N, C-alpha and C positions, 0 to 999 in steps of 0.2 A: 260421702265415703268414696271419693274418686281415686284414692291411693291405697294400695295394699302394702303394709309394712310388716316385715319379718324381723323379729328380734330373737337373738340367739346368745348362748353362752359361748365365749371364745377365750378360754383361759390361756391358750398359747399364742394369742394375738395373730392367728393364721389369716392368710389372705382368703377372703370369702367372695364368691361371685355368684350371680344368679341370672338365669335367662328365662324368657317366656316363649312358649311354643303353642301353635294351634293344635287341634286334635289330629291333624294329618302329619304332625311333626315338623311343620314349617316354622322357621324362626320368626318371632314377632318383635321382640325387644330384649335388650339387656337391662337388668335391674341397675339402679343407681344407689349410691350411698344413702342410708336412711337418715331420719331426723335426729337420731340419738346414736351414741356409740354402740357398736355391735348390732347394727341393723342395716337392712337393705330394703329398697322399695321399688314398686312399679306404679306408674301413674295412669295405667289403663290406656296408654297410647302406643302407637307404632308409627315411627317416622313423624312424630309431632301431631298426629291426628288420632282422635279417639277410635278405639277398635270397635267393631260391631259386637252386639250382645252375643254371648256364647260361653262355652267352656274352654278354658286355657290351662295349659300344663306349666307348672314352674319346676325348674331344676336349680337347686342351690348346691354349690360345690365348695368344699373346704378340705384342704390337705388331699387325701385320696378317697374321701367320702363324698357321696352324692345323695341328696334328699329330694324326693319328688312329691308332687301333689297336684291338686287342681284348684282353680279359681273360677268363679262364675261371674261374668260381667252382665249386669242387667241394666238396660237403658230405658 
């Protein structure tokens, strides 16, 4: 499970983007298009290298809405 995939409903076909941050608010990575329609994903890497174990915050944006939560990376 090296990739976190977020799947969502998108009836208006809106532009959706997502970013990953560390707990101090530092930018870690931008999410990429997911493996299926209406999904985005993060591969657990920053700058092509695996991130250290820890808790990370995701921010997913669509239209004028923002959804946040946490991910735990265990190595």
